[in-house]
N, C-alpha and C positions, 0 to 999 in steps of 0.2 A: 608848645615847644618840645615837651617830652615825647609826644606822638611823632614829631618830626625826626627826632633822634632814633626812635624805635624803628621807623620805616627805613632810615638810613642803615641801621644795623641789619635789618632784614635783607636789604639789597646786597650788603656785603656777604652775608651767608649764602644768598642765592648765587652770587658770583663764584664763591668758593665751591658750591655744589657743581657748577659747570666745569671747574678746573680739576677738582679732586676725583679720585676713583670712588666707586660706591662704598667700598670698605673704609676708605679714609674719611669720607663724609660721615659715615655712621660713627666712627671713633670720635670725630670732632663733636658730633651731635650729642653723644653720650656725656661728654664733658659739660656742654651747655645745659642739658637737662639736669645733670647733677648739681650744677650751680643754682639753677632755678629752684629746685626742690630744697636745697640747703637753706636758701633765704626764706622760703615758706616755713620751714621748721623753725628758723630763728625768730620769725615774727610770732608764730604760735606759742612757742615755748617761753619767750620773753614776756609776752602778755600774761600768760597763765601764771608764771612765777611771780610777776609783779603784783598781781591781784592777791595771790596767796600771802605774799610778804606783807602787803598792806593790811589785809584782814587780820593776820597774826599780830601785827604791830598795834592795831586798834584794840584787839582783845587784851593784849598785854598791858595797855594803859588803862582802859576803861573797865576791864574785867566783865565785858558783856558778851558772853558766849553765843548769844542769839544772833549776833552780827553774821556769823558764819552760816546761819540758817536762812537769813533773809536774802543773801546774795544769790544762791542757786535759784530761788523763786524768780528773782529779777532776770537772771540769765536765761532761764528756760522760756519765760514769757517773751523776752526780747528775741530769742531764736525763732519762736513761732511767728512773731511779728515780721521778722526779716523774710522768713520762708514765704509767708502769705503775700507780703507787699512788694518784695524785691525779686524773689526767685520763682515767681509764677505759681506759688501755692504748693509745690512739692519739691522734695529733695531726696535723692536716693542715699541710703546710709549703708555702711559696711563694705568690706572688701569683696564680698560675694558679687557685687555689681561689676567688678573688673573681670572676674571669670566669665560672667554672662556676656559682657561686652566683647571679649576676645572671641568667644565661641559663636555668639549669635548676631553680633552687630559689627563684624569685620574690624574690631579694635578701634571703632570710632566713638570717642567719648565727647559729650557736649562741652562747648567752651565754658559754660557757666560753672562746671565742676572745678575749674582752675581757681576760682575765687569763692564759690559757694561754701565749700567745706571749711576754708580758712575762717570765713566770717562767722558761720554758725557754730563751729566747734570752739572758737575762741570765746564766744559769748556763753556757751553752755559750760564748758570745762573751765575756762578762764575765770568765770564767776562762781565756780564751786560745784558744778555738776559732777556727780561721782562716776566719771567715765574717763576714757583715755583719748589722747590726741593722735595716737599713732595711726588708727584707722583713717581718720580724715587726712592725715599726712600722706598715707599710702595712696588714697584716692586722688588727692591733689597731684602727687607725683606722676601717677598714671595718666591723669588728664594733661599735664604738661607734655609728657612723652607723646601721647596720641595726637594732640593738637599741633605740636611741632612737626610731626610726621605728615599730618594732613596739610599743613601750610606749605610744605615743600614737596607735596604730591608723592610721598614715598609709598611703596606697595604694602600689602597686608603684612607680610613677614617683618618688614622693617618697622611698621607701626607697632606691631606686637612686641618686637624687641625693645623699642624705645619706651613702651609701657613698662616692661620689665626693668629697664634702666631707671625710670622714675620711681618705681616701687623700691628698688634696692637703695637708691640714693636717699629716699625719705627715711627708711629705717636706719640706714647708716648714719645719717645726720642727727636723727633723734637720740641715738645712743652712743654716737662715736664708735660704731661697731660695723665696719665695712664687710667683714666676713658674714656676719649675721644678716646683713642687708642682702647680700648676694644669695644666701641660702633661702631666705624668706621668699624672695622673688621666684626662685626656681622650685622650691619645695611646696609652696602654698598656692601660688597664683598661676604660673605658666604651665600650660598643658604639656608641652614638649620642647626641649631645648637641646640643641647639639652642643658638643664641646666648644666649637668655634664661636658660639654665641656668648660664651662666658666672658670673653675679653671685653666687649663694650659694657656689659653689666658690671664687671669688676671695676672698670674705669669710672663709671658713673658713681658706684658706691664709694670708691676711694675719694672722688672729687667731693661728694656730699659730706663725707666724714671730715675731710680736710677743711672745707669752708666752715663747717659747724664748729670745729675745734678752734679755729682761728678767731671767729667772730663771737661765738656764744660763750658766755661766762660758764666756767667749769662747774660752778655750784648748781647751775640749772640742770645739768645733765645728771642722769642716774649713774653714779659710779661709786666704787668701794675701794678703800685703801687698806682696810683692816681685815685680815683673814688669818686663820690659824692653819697649821700644817695638817695635811691629811694623814689620818691614822687608820691603817687597814683594820684595826680591831673594831672600828665603828661600822664596818660594812653591813652587819645585820640590821643596824638601826637605819642605815640609808635604804636598805631594801624595804623596811617597814614604812619609811617616809614615801617611797615610790608607790607603795600600795595605797597609802592614805591619800596622796595627791591625785592618784588615778580616780578614786571614788569621789573625792571632792570636786574634781573637774566634771564628772558626770552630774553631780548635784548642782553645780553652777549652771551648766548648759541647759539642763531641764527646767530649772526654776527661772532662769532668765527668759526662756521662751514662754513660760507660763505667764510671766508678768507682761511681756510684750503682747502676747495674745489677748490678755485681759483688756489692755488699753486699746487694742485695735478693734475690740467688740463694743467698747463704750459708745453709747449714742449721745455724745456731747459735742459742743463746738470745740474747735482746736484750742481756743483760749481757756475754756472751762476745764478741758482735759489737762492742759498744761498747769493750770492753777491747782487742780486737784492732786495731780501727781507730784508736783514740786513741793506742795505743802506736806505731803507724806514724807518726801525726801528730807524736808527741813526738820521734821521731828526726829528722824534717824540721825541727822548730822548734829542736832542739838544734844542728843544722848551720846553719840559716838563721833566727836569732831574730826577724827582722823579720816572719816569718809569724805571730807571736803576735797574736791578737786581730784587730780590724778593720784595723790597719796604718796608720791615718791619721797617727800620729806620724811614721812613716818617710816618708810622702808629703811631709809638711812639711819633713822633714830634706833630702830630695832637692832640693827647690826652693830651699833656702837656700845660703849661701855655703860651708858646710863639710859636704858630704854624707858625708865620711869618718867622721862620727860613727856611721854605720850599722854600722861594724865594731867599735865599742866593745863590750867584754864578749862578744866572739864568738871563735871558734877562729882568726879571721884578724886579730885586733887588732894584731898586730905589723906588718901590711901596711897600716896605716891611711892612710899617706900615699902609697901606691902607687896611682896612678890606674888602671892596667890591672887590678890585682887587684880594686879596687873595682868596676870595670866588669864583670869576670867574675862577681863576687859578685851584682851587680844582675841580670845576664843569667840566671844559674842560678836565682835567686830567682823571677824572673818566669816561668820555664818550669815550675817545680814548684808554683807557687801554685795551679794548677787541682787538683792532686792533694791539696794541703793542704785546700782547700775541700771537695773531694769526700769526703775521709776524714772531715772534721768532720761534714758533714750525712748522709752515707751510713751512718756507724756509729751514728747515733742522736741526734746533736746537732741543734739547731735554729738556723737562721740563713738568710741569703740571699746572693745573688750581686751585689748592688748595690755594696757596699763592695769586694769582691774585684775587680770590674770597674774601679773607680777606682784601686785599688792597682796592678793589672796595667797599666793605661793609663799611670800616672805612671812606672812602672819602664821601660816600653817607650819612652816619650818621652825619659826621661833616657838610657837606653842608646843609642838612635839618635843623639841630638844629641851626646852625649859621644864616641861612637865617631867620628863625622864630625870633631869638633873635634880629637881626639887624633891622627887620621891626618894632620892638617894640610891637609885639603882646603879647609876654611873654618871660621870660628868662628861657631857657632850660639848663639842665646840659650837656654841649657839650661833655665832656669826656665820659659820660655814653652813649650818643647816638652814639658816634664814635665806641665804643666797641660793642654795641648791633647791630649796622648796619652790623658788620662782620658776626654775627650769621644769620642775615636775608639772605644775599647773599649766604653764605655757605649752608644753608638749601634749598634755592630755586634752586641753581645750581646743587647740588648733591642729592637732595631729601633725605636729612639726617637731619631731625630736632633735633633728640636726640644728635647726634654728635655735631651739631652746638651749642646747648644749653650748653652742659657740657664742650666743648672745651673752649668757652669764659669764662665760670664760673671758670674753672681751671686756665687759664692764667691771669685772673684778681685777683687771690688769694682769692676768696671767692664767696659766693652764694647770696650776697645781691641784685644782679641784676637778680635773677632767674625769677621773675614775668615778667619783660619786655622782657627777653630773650625768655620766652615761648610764649609771645604774638606775638613778631615780627617773630620768627622762624615758628610758626604754620601758621600765615597768609601768609607769603612769600611762604611757602611750598604749601599751598592750591592754591594760585594764579598760581605759576609756574606749578603745576601739572595739572591745568585746561588747560593751553595753550601748555604745553610740556609733553606728556605722559611719556617720559623717561628722566632720568637725563642726563647731558651732556656726561658723559662717556659711558652710556649704549646706548645712541641714535645711535652711530655708529654701534654697534652690531645689534641693531634692524633693521637698514636699510639693513643689510646683511642677515637678517632672523634669527639672533641669539639673540632674545630679552630675557632679564633677568629682572624680575620685583619683586615687593614685594609679588606677587601672587605665592605661593609655587607650586601649581599644574601646572601653566603655565611654571614656571622655569624647573620643572622636565620633562614635555612634550617636552620642547624645546631641551632637551639634548638627546632625543631618535631619532635615525636615522630611517626613514621610510623604507629604504631598508631592514632593519634587520627583519621586520615583514611581508613583502610582500611574499605571497606564489605563486610562479610562476609555480608550477607543477600541477595545476588543469587541469582536462580534459575539453575540449571544444567541442562544436557541431556546425554544420552549420545550417542555417535557413531552408534549403531545405531538410534536412534529416528527416526521419520518427522518431516518438516517440520511436520506438523499439530500435533504437540506444542508446537513452538516458536511457531506461530501462536496457539495457545491462550494461551500465556504472555504474548505481546505484547498480546493483546486484554484481558487482565485485570491488567496492570501497566504502569508507566511505564518499565520497563526497556528499553533500546535495545541493550544488548550482553550476550551470554551466553557463559559458559564451557562448553566441551565437555570433559567429564571421563570417564575410563574407570572400571571397577569398583574400581580402587585409588585413586580420587580424584586421579589424575594428570591434569594439563592436557594435552590433545591438540590443542586448537584453540580458536578463538573464532568466533562468528557475530555480525555487526552488522546491525541492522535495515536500514540503508541498502543492504547487500549483497543483501538478499532482497526488497527492496521491489517489484521488477518481477514476481516469481513468486508472491507470496503470494495473489494474487487468481485464480490459475490452480488450480482445484480438483483437476485431475488431477495436476499437478506437486506440489501440497501433499501429496496423499495418498500418492504413490509415491516421493517424493524422500527420501533418507536424509540425516541431519544431516552425516554424514562426507563426503558428496558436495559440500556447499556450505561447509563450515567452512574457515577460513584459519588459517595459522600466525600467531600474534601477532608484530608487528614487534619487540617487546621484552617482557621480563618483569621484574618487580620482586621482589627478595628482601625478606623481612620484616625483614632486618637492614640493608638499604641506608639510607644517609643521605638526608635530604630533598634535598640538593644533587644527589645521584646520581639521585634520582627525577625532578627537574625537568630534568636533562640528558637523561634518556631520553625524556621527553615532547618536548623540543625536537628531538631527533634523529629520533624516529619520526613526528612531525607527526600524532599521534592524540589523541583526547580521553579515552580510557580505556586503562588498562594492567592486565593481571592480576597478582596477587601470589602468589608461591610461598613456602610455609613448610615447611621440612623435606621438600622434594621433592614436596609435595602442593599442589593448588590451595587458596588461602586466601580470596581475594576480589578486589575491583577497587579501583583508585584513580582518581578522576575528576580531570582536570586543573583543572576549574573549582573544585572543592572545595579542592584543594591551593593554588590561587592565593588563594582566599578566606581560608584559614588563614594564608597569608603576609601578606595585607593586615591581618588582625586583629592578628597578632603585631607587625607593623611599627608599627601605631598604639599598641599597648600599651608598646612598648619605646622609643619616641621620648620623650626627657626634655625637657620644656619648662619 
C-alpha cells in the first residue's frame, strides 16, 4: 500500500516537471529534499537521544556505570553485522565521499546511501559510540538529493545542486541553523557555486530547519540560552584561545588518522576488530562517561551554572564540588576524545567528527577559562568561552571558519559573540592550515591523489583524467634513421613533434618541426643527417600517473606546447597543452553550478 502511494506521489512530481520551468522545478525539488533530510535527522536524533536518556536513567537507579560501557560494544558489533549482512560488506564513511562523487562520479550516489548511513550511525552513535551523527546526516542528505535528481533525469549541474541542498538541509535540521547549513554546503563540499545557486540551497536549508524545529523536541537539539555579555577587555584571552584551539585541532586530526590507520592495518576479521576496538572504547567510557555518544548533553552541562554534574555517576563522584578535580577531569576527557572517536570509527562503527569537534571545543573553552579564573588572574565568562571554543575546533578541523562562526552564533540564539567567534575561528583556521594543508576529511582524499582545496583551478584539474588527453597515435622515429624518414612523415601528416625511441620503445629524445625547418629543404643534409644528430632532450616528461595539476605545472615550467608521456618506463604518447587547456575549459563550464 505504501509503495502504491509513493508511486502516485512520484507521478504527480513527474507531471509537475512537465508543467513547470526548470528553475521552478528545482525550487520545488529543494523543498522536497529539505523535508526528506529533516525527517532523516529526526529519526537519527530521536533514537540517539532516547538511548542516552535510557542509559542515564538506568545508571541513576542502579548506579552501574558499566552499563554505558557495554552499549557501545553492542552498537559497533551490530553495525559491523549490518554492513556485512545487509549492505554488501562495505560502507563509505565521511563527507569526503561527497566531494569525490561530485568530481569523479558525475554526482551519482548509490541508492543504498539513503538508508545505510541512517541504520549504521544510529546503531553506532545511538548506542554510545563516541562519534557524531552529522556526517552520516550530510551523506544521507546528499544521497537524497542525488537520487531524486537521477529519478527525474536531471543533468549533472542540477544533480550537484540538489546534493548541496541535501547537505545544507541536513546540517540546518540537525542544529536548527539554516545559515550554517548553507555555508557548510558551499564552504566545505561544493567545488563552485554561482550566486544564483544560493536560492535553492537556502530554500532547502530553511525547510529542513523549519521541519526539525516543528517536529523535534527542543531538548534534543544543541542550543544555549545562557550567555554573558561580550567584554572587549577579554580579547587577549580570546586570542590565546584561538591559538590553543588551532594546535588542538592539529593534534586531533593527526591522532585520529593514526588510530584509523592502525585499525586498517590490523589483520583481524571484522568482528574481532570491532570487539577489540569497542572494548578499548568501553574502558575509556567507563573512566570518562561523558565520552558516551555525541556528548551534546555534557556540552550543555558545561555551559550551565553547575558543571559539577559531569562527575555524577562516575568514579570521581565524591569530588563533585572540587573545582580542580573537575578541571582535571575535563582536561583529561578532552585529550582522550580523539582516541575515543578514532576507536569508534576505526573499529567498524559509523559516525563523523562534526560532533566530536564541538565536544572538544567546548571542553577546551571551559578548561582554558576555568583555569584562568581559578588561578586568580582574572574572572572570565566561562559559558562564553565554552561556546566560542566550539567554533575554534570546528574551524581548525574542517577549515571552515564561516560555518563555525555562524553555527555557534545560531545555536546560541544571537550574534552578541560575533567578535570573539571571528577572532577565535580565524586564528584557529590560520594555525591549522599552517600545519595541515588539508582539512580532516579532505586529507584522506589528498593522500590518494584526489585533493580538493579552496583553490578552484586545482579542484577542477584534479577532476580531469590524464588518460583522456594523451594522444598515443603519434608517429615515432628511430635515432639511427635518416632525416628523410622524418621529412616523409611531416609531408603526410599534421604532426609537428616526434618522439625518438630505441628498439626497447624507450624515449631517447624528441624532434620538433621548428628545429629542423631550416635544413629540410637541403637535399644533401636530409639524405645524410641522422635523427640522433638533431634530436633534443625533452625539457620535461610526464608520467602516466601524474595528476593534471602536475602536468600543467610542467607545461608552465618548460614553456613548450607538447610533452612526451612515459608509462612503465616506455614511451606512451604526447600531451598537447592546447588540448589540456580545452579539457580544463570544458570541465569548468560543466562544473559551474548556476
